[in-house]
N, C-alpha and C positions, 0 to 999 in steps of 0.2 A: 531630328525633327524636320518637318517641311510644312510651311504655312504660307499661303499666297492669297489669303482672303481679304486683304486690305490694300489700299492704293499706296501705302507707304512701305510695302514689302521690299526687302533688300534687293537692290539692283533691278527692281521691277520684275523679278522672276519668282522669288520665294525666300523666306528666312530659313536657314539651314542649321545654324548653331544656337542662336538666341533671337527672339523676336525683336524687331526695332521698337516695338511697344513695351519691351521689358519682359515679355512672356518667356519663361524658361522651358527647356526641352521636356522636362517631366510634366509640366502643366499642359503643354501642347499634346503630349501623348495621352494624357487623361481626357482632354477635350475631344480628341479623335475617337477614343474609346466610347465616350459618352454619346457622340454623334452616331457611332456604329450601333450602340445600344438602342438609341431612339429609332433607328431603322428596324431593328428587331421588334421593338415595341409596336411600331407602325404595322408590321406584317401581322402581329397578333391582333391588333386593332382592326385591321382589314378583314381578317378571318371572322372575328367576333361580330363585326357589323353585318357581314353577310348572313349571320344567323340571328340578326335582330337585336344583338346586344350592343347598346350604346351607353357609354360611361362618361359622364361629365368630368369626373376626376381624372380619367385617362386623358381627355382632351386638354385639360389644364396642365397636367404634368408634361404632355408632349410639347406644348408651346413654351412653357416656362423653361424646360430643360433645353430645348433647341435655341431659345433666346440666349441662354448662358454660353452657348458655343460661339456666339458672335465675338468679333474682335473687341477686347478691352472690357467685356462685361463682367467676367469673374475669373480671377487668377488664383482662387483659394483651393488648394488640393483637397482639403477636407470637405468643402462644400460640393466640389465636383464629384468626389467619391460618394457622397450621400445621394446625389442625383442618380449615379449609376446604380446604387443599391435600390433606390426607390423605383427606378425603371424596371429592374429585374423582378422586384416584388410584384409590381403591377402585371408583368407578363405572367407570373405564376398564378396570380389572382384570376386573370382572364382565362388561363388554361382550365381552371376548375369551373368558373362561372359559365363559359361558353363552350366548354369541351372541344377545344381547338388543339391542333397539332403544333407543338413547340419544339420539335426535334431539331429545328434549324438554329436554336438559340445557343450561343456560346456563353457559358456561365462565367461571371467575373471572378477573378482571383480573390483570395481571402484577405490580402493586405495591399497597401498602396504600391509597394514595390512590384508586386505581381501585376497589378492593374496597369502600371506604367509599361511594363514589358508587353502586355497584351495590346496596349494602344500602339506601341512601336511596331508590333508584328502585323496587326490588322490595318492600321491606318484609318483614314476616314472612308466612309462608303464611296466606292468608285475609284479610290486611289490605286487599286491594283489593275485597273483596266489597261490593256496593252495598246489598243487602237487609240491614237491621239485625238482623232476627231470625236469618237464616242466619249472618251474621257472628258473632253472639253464640254460636251453637252451634259454629261453627268454632273460636272462641277458647276456649270451654269444653273442646272436644276437645283442642286444642293444649296447654293448661295441664295437663289431665288426663294426657296422654301424657308430658309432662315429669316429672310426679310418678311415673308408672309407671317411667320410665327411671331415675329416681334410685334407687328401690328395687331395680330389676333390676341396676343398676350396682354397688351395694354388696353385693348378694347374690352376684354373680359374683366379686367380689374375694375372697369367703370360700368360693368353690367350689361355689355352688349356682345352677343355671340352669334355665330353663323355656322350651322352644322355642315354646310357645304364646304366651308373653308377647312374645317377640321378633317373632313373626309378626304379632301385632296391632299392635305399635308401628309396624312397617313398613306395614301396611295403613292405619292411621290417618293417619300422616304423609304417605303417598302420596296419600291422598284429598284432602288440603288443596290440592294443586296439580293435581288431576285434573278430570274433567268435572263439570259442574253436577249437583247432586242435589236432589230435593225435600226439604223441611224434615223430613219423616218419616224419611228415610234418615239425615240428619244426627243427628236425635234418637236413632235406633237406634245409631249409632256412639258417641254420648256415653254411652248406657246400657251398651253393651258395654265401653267404657273403664272404667266403674265396676266391672264384673265382673272384668276383667283386673287392675285395680288390687288387688282383694281377693286374686286369685290370686298376684300378685307379692308381696304382703305376707305370704302364707302361708309363705314360706320363712323359716327361723329367723333368718338374718342380717338380713333386711329388717324382720322384726317387732321384733327387738331395736333396730335403728336407729330405727324409728318410735317405740317406747316411750321411748327415751332422748331423742329429739328433742322429744317432747311433754311429758315430765315433768321435764326438767332442761336446763341449758345445758351442752352438751358442750364442754369446753375443749380436749380433745385426743383424737384417735383415731389409733392407730398400728397398722399391719399390715405384715408382711414378705412373706408368701406365702399362697396359698389354704390353708385349713384350719389356719392358724397361730393362735396365741394373740393375742387382741385386748386391749390395755390401754387403759382409758378412765378419765379423771379426771373425777369428777362433783362439781361444787361443792355443798357442804353449808353449814349455817349457820356453821360455823367455818372450814372450809378445803376444799381439793379432795382428797377421799378416793379413793385408787385403787380401781378395781373391775376384776376380770378376768372375762371371758366366754370360754368355750371354744366353738368351732364344733362 
């Protein structure tokens, strides 16, 4: 395995045998495969959007699946496998609905063992890049997109969405498995990712989520439906004091 997406990574370079977070190599491989699958889904979404086909279910699947690949979000192999299957099914659905070319898609193996092997061979999108400068920009873009997806995912739960954010997530993720680009184009995508990140954080749910994540340790977040009341317990010096935020 190789994972370097958090600041606690082993020796400051990357976890190679087991994650300092407790993530096992098999789970790391599945998460890499899921990330690669999301890039494939994003290319399908990009093609479909160019033909006027926009799917809200596709947008939600993209952000929720990409959020899962963040450090410490989900280490459940069964749940990750389900996301991989769901992503593949959505690609097949788009192929019929939008009549797009999906010859670039690598079909997932039939069992978890096979999926782990695929994840080990493919790695995450951009991991096979030989040029260290371009690989750095690809990784910066990937981790930036994961952050954007996290904000967009939480905003959507509370009923606020931005099609421009979804469009760029798909554009950026698709680029990671697309044709080679000069360094200037990768830098442009990274800078654009920063702009879109600010746009994603401009939604009230995302900005609240960011503020709480940066200023306190959130012990619990509960929501039942979009535009519902959100109850959050924030640790204080003495105890966890309930705080209610209305969308």
